[in-house]
VEXLORO-714475 format. One record per residue (C-alpha): residue number from 1; x, y, z; residue in one letter. Coordinates in steps of 0.25 Angstrom, whole numbers, plus 5000, padded with zeros to 4 digits. Example, Ala and Ser with C-alpha at 12.3 -4.5 7.8 and 13.67 -1.06 7.14 Angstrom:
residues 2
MARKE,resi,u,v,w,resn
MARKE,1,5049,4982,5031,a
MARKE,2,5055,4996,5029,s
//
This chain:
residues 254
MARKE,resi,u,v,w,resn
MARKE,1,5285,5490,5199,x
MARKE,2,5284,5491,5214,x
MARKE,3,5290,5480,5222,x
MARKE,4,5285,5478,5237,x
MARKE,5,5290,5469,5247,x
MARKE,6,5284,5465,5261,x
MARKE,7,5292,5457,5272,x
MARKE,8,5289,5454,5286,x
MARKE,9,5304,5455,5291,x
MARKE,10,5301,5450,5305,x
MARKE,11,5309,5461,5311,x
MARKE,12,5316,5471,5302,x
MARKE,13,5329,5472,5310,x
MARKE,14,5330,5457,5310,x
MARKE,15,5327,5457,5295,x
MARKE,16,5338,5467,5292,x
MARKE,17,5348,5458,5298,x
MARKE,18,5344,5448,5288,x
MARKE,19,5345,5456,5275,x
MARKE,20,5332,5464,5275,x
MARKE,21,5338,5477,5269,x
MARKE,22,5347,5470,5259,x
MARKE,23,5334,5463,5254,x
MARKE,24,5326,5475,5254,x
MARKE,25,5336,5483,5245,x
MARKE,26,5337,5470,5236,x
MARKE,27,5322,5470,5234,x
MARKE,28,5322,5484,5228,x
MARKE,29,5308,5484,5232,x
MARKE,30,5299,5497,5232,x
MARKE,31,5292,5494,5245,x
MARKE,32,5296,5484,5256,x
MARKE,33,5286,5482,5267,x
MARKE,34,5291,5475,5280,x
MARKE,35,5283,5469,5292,x
MARKE,36,5287,5465,5306,x
MARKE,37,5298,5475,5306,x
MARKE,38,5298,5475,5322,x
MARKE,39,5305,5488,5322,x
MARKE,40,5303,5503,5323,x
MARKE,41,5311,5512,5313,x
MARKE,42,5318,5520,5324,x
MARKE,43,5324,5506,5329,x
MARKE,44,5331,5504,5315,x
MARKE,45,5343,5510,5307,x
MARKE,46,5342,5517,5294,x
MARKE,47,5344,5504,5286,x
MARKE,48,5330,5501,5291,x
MARKE,49,5324,5514,5291,x
MARKE,50,5331,5520,5278,x
MARKE,51,5334,5509,5269,x
MARKE,52,5340,5514,5256,x
MARKE,53,5330,5517,5245,x
MARKE,54,5318,5515,5255,x
MARKE,55,5309,5523,5264,x
MARKE,56,5305,5515,5277,x
MARKE,57,5291,5516,5284,x
MARKE,58,5288,5510,5297,x
MARKE,59,5276,5505,5306,x
MARKE,60,5281,5499,5319,x
MARKE,61,5274,5493,5330,x
MARKE,62,5274,5500,5344,x
MARKE,63,5279,5487,5349,x
MARKE,64,5294,5486,5347,x
MARKE,65,5299,5474,5338,x
MARKE,66,5285,5471,5333,x
MARKE,67,5278,5471,5320,x
MARKE,68,5280,5484,5311,x
MARKE,69,5281,5486,5296,x
MARKE,70,5290,5494,5287,x
MARKE,71,5290,5499,5273,x
MARKE,72,5302,5502,5264,x
MARKE,73,5298,5510,5252,x
MARKE,74,5306,5516,5240,x
MARKE,75,5295,5525,5237,x
MARKE,76,5290,5534,5248,x
MARKE,77,5275,5531,5250,x
MARKE,78,5265,5542,5250,x
MARKE,79,5261,5539,5264,x
MARKE,80,5264,5528,5275,x
MARKE,81,5255,5525,5286,x
MARKE,82,5252,5514,5296,x
MARKE,83,5238,5509,5298,x
MARKE,84,5234,5520,5307,x
MARKE,85,5227,5509,5316,x
MARKE,86,5234,5509,5330,x
MARKE,87,5232,5494,5333,x
MARKE,88,5240,5490,5320,x
MARKE,89,5249,5502,5319,x
MARKE,90,5254,5499,5334,x
MARKE,91,5260,5486,5328,x
MARKE,92,5266,5492,5315,x
MARKE,93,5257,5484,5306,x
MARKE,94,5256,5492,5293,x
MARKE,95,5262,5503,5285,x
MARKE,96,5253,5509,5274,x
MARKE,97,5261,5516,5263,x
MARKE,98,5254,5523,5251,x
MARKE,99,5261,5523,5238,x
MARKE,100,5256,5529,5225,x
MARKE,101,5251,5515,5220,x
MARKE,102,5246,5508,5232,x
MARKE,103,5245,5509,5247,x
MARKE,104,5255,5499,5254,x
MARKE,105,5251,5492,5267,x
MARKE,106,5263,5485,5274,x
MARKE,107,5257,5476,5284,x
MARKE,108,5261,5467,5296,x
MARKE,109,5248,5460,5299,x
MARKE,110,5247,5455,5313,x
MARKE,111,5249,5440,5317,x
MARKE,112,5236,5434,5322,x
MARKE,113,5245,5426,5332,x
MARKE,114,5243,5413,5339,x
MARKE,115,5228,5409,5341,x
MARKE,116,5224,5422,5334,x
MARKE,117,5228,5431,5346,x
MARKE,118,5229,5443,5336,x
MARKE,119,5219,5439,5326,x
MARKE,120,5209,5450,5329,x
MARKE,121,5221,5460,5328,x
MARKE,122,5226,5454,5315,x
MARKE,123,5212,5454,5308,x
MARKE,124,5210,5468,5313,x
MARKE,125,5223,5472,5306,x
MARKE,126,5219,5464,5293,x
MARKE,127,5205,5471,5292,x
MARKE,128,5210,5485,5295,x
MARKE,129,5221,5484,5285,x
MARKE,130,5212,5478,5274,x
MARKE,131,5202,5490,5277,x
MARKE,132,5214,5500,5275,x
MARKE,133,5218,5493,5262,x
MARKE,134,5204,5492,5257,x
MARKE,135,5202,5507,5260,x
MARKE,136,5215,5511,5251,x
MARKE,137,5209,5502,5240,x
MARKE,138,5196,5509,5241,x
MARKE,139,5202,5522,5239,x
MARKE,140,5208,5517,5225,x
MARKE,141,5222,5514,5230,x
MARKE,142,5230,5501,5230,x
MARKE,143,5236,5493,5242,x
MARKE,144,5247,5484,5244,x
MARKE,145,5246,5477,5258,x
MARKE,146,5259,5469,5261,x
MARKE,147,5265,5463,5273,x
MARKE,148,5264,5451,5283,x
MARKE,149,5249,5448,5283,x
MARKE,150,5252,5437,5293,x
MARKE,151,5241,5428,5286,x
MARKE,152,5243,5417,5276,x
MARKE,153,5230,5418,5268,x
MARKE,154,5228,5404,5261,x
MARKE,155,5233,5390,5263,x
MARKE,156,5243,5392,5252,x
MARKE,157,5249,5403,5261,x
MARKE,158,5255,5395,5272,x
MARKE,159,5262,5381,5273,x
MARKE,160,5252,5374,5282,x
MARKE,161,5239,5381,5282,x
MARKE,162,5231,5370,5289,x
MARKE,163,5239,5370,5301,x
MARKE,164,5240,5385,5302,x
MARKE,165,5225,5388,5302,x
MARKE,166,5225,5392,5316,x
MARKE,167,5238,5400,5316,x
MARKE,168,5240,5415,5315,x
MARKE,169,5241,5419,5300,x
MARKE,170,5232,5408,5295,x
MARKE,171,5220,5410,5304,x
MARKE,172,5207,5409,5297,x
MARKE,173,5203,5424,5301,x
MARKE,174,5216,5429,5295,x
MARKE,175,5214,5421,5282,x
MARKE,176,5200,5426,5281,x
MARKE,177,5205,5440,5282,x
MARKE,178,5214,5438,5271,x
MARKE,179,5203,5432,5263,x
MARKE,180,5195,5445,5265,x
MARKE,181,5207,5454,5262,x
MARKE,182,5209,5447,5248,x
MARKE,183,5194,5447,5246,x
MARKE,184,5194,5462,5248,x
MARKE,185,5203,5464,5236,x
MARKE,186,5217,5462,5241,x
MARKE,187,5227,5453,5233,x
MARKE,188,5237,5444,5239,x
MARKE,189,5248,5448,5228,x
MARKE,190,5257,5436,5230,x
MARKE,191,5246,5426,5226,x
MARKE,192,5244,5434,5213,x
MARKE,193,5257,5429,5209,x
MARKE,194,5260,5416,5217,x
MARKE,195,5250,5405,5221,x
MARKE,196,5260,5395,5225,x
MARKE,197,5261,5388,5238,x
MARKE,198,5272,5390,5248,x
MARKE,199,5274,5405,5246,x
MARKE,200,5276,5409,5260,x
MARKE,201,5282,5422,5266,x
MARKE,202,5283,5418,5281,x
MARKE,203,5289,5406,5288,x
MARKE,204,5290,5403,5303,x
MARKE,205,5304,5403,5308,x
MARKE,206,5302,5389,5314,x
MARKE,207,5303,5375,5308,x
MARKE,208,5312,5381,5296,x
MARKE,209,5299,5385,5290,x
MARKE,210,5305,5394,5280,x
MARKE,211,5315,5384,5275,x
MARKE,212,5303,5374,5273,x
MARKE,213,5294,5385,5267,x
MARKE,214,5283,5383,5278,x
MARKE,215,5277,5397,5278,x
MARKE,216,5266,5407,5276,x
MARKE,217,5263,5418,5266,x
MARKE,218,5259,5429,5275,x
MARKE,219,5266,5441,5268,x
MARKE,220,5258,5448,5257,x
MARKE,221,5256,5459,5247,x
MARKE,222,5242,5461,5245,x
MARKE,223,5236,5472,5236,x
MARKE,224,5222,5477,5232,x
MARKE,225,5216,5471,5220,x
MARKE,226,5218,5484,5212,x
MARKE,227,5233,5482,5213,x
MARKE,228,5233,5468,5207,x
MARKE,229,5236,5472,5193,x
MARKE,230,5249,5479,5198,x
MARKE,231,5254,5466,5205,x
MARKE,232,5267,5461,5198,x
MARKE,233,5273,5451,5208,x
MARKE,234,5272,5446,5222,x
MARKE,235,5282,5437,5229,x
MARKE,236,5286,5431,5242,x
MARKE,237,5301,5431,5244,x
MARKE,238,5304,5418,5251,x
MARKE,239,5319,5420,5248,x
MARKE,240,5320,5432,5257,x
MARKE,241,5324,5429,5272,x
MARKE,242,5325,5438,5284,x
MARKE,243,5312,5436,5291,x
MARKE,244,5302,5425,5293,x
MARKE,245,5294,5431,5281,x
MARKE,246,5299,5434,5267,x
MARKE,247,5296,5446,5259,x
MARKE,248,5285,5447,5249,x
MARKE,249,5284,5456,5237,x
MARKE,250,5275,5463,5228,x
MARKE,251,5277,5469,5214,x
MARKE,252,5268,5480,5209,x
MARKE,253,5267,5487,5196,x
MARKE,254,5268,5502,5198,x
//
């Protein structure tokens, strides 16, 4: 089995003070993907850059304290790249790691922001990433696309869908892209195992939203249709704290 975790930590240094690395080692996961690290590796100590048992890979934003993704991996990938697209790499949006059984995309999708201020950028990112993943699949390989998608796909995926229809993360254009993505042959792994309501991975810091479980499911592991037979489990870990998001996990048969 191969166990993968994904977690938007909302600042890796802040998360470390709240037990990030104690949690990381307790999971014994094969691969841990973090988003919104808000750090460059040269700013960090060895506990961040060389955690015992793992090799770390980084994509950081040019702007300090913003965005960024990281992969901690027990097995060294065959190759690790960014998107090689300047407008996205400048914000540290993606790490692409090739393993023997699949290519992993660790992604921090842009937020479309109030009144859709960055919606065009967000959709450009979504479409570019989808094209890259589809190209890998067309070459006969499998893909795992994990991270903070900043999209709640269906009404079941957030607490108040009607009142959020004009809010970033649930705009019609974002949900339409997610429809297109699924229709193109990508699988929302969590919904293969759990179709219940109130399964959220992000909560606002305001109004005691997490205590009341008024949240959104915006963190995903998606895979190509061909990888579906290897799915063994997918979970949201709402009992793990340290960020406004909680981790999500995927278990694959080797």
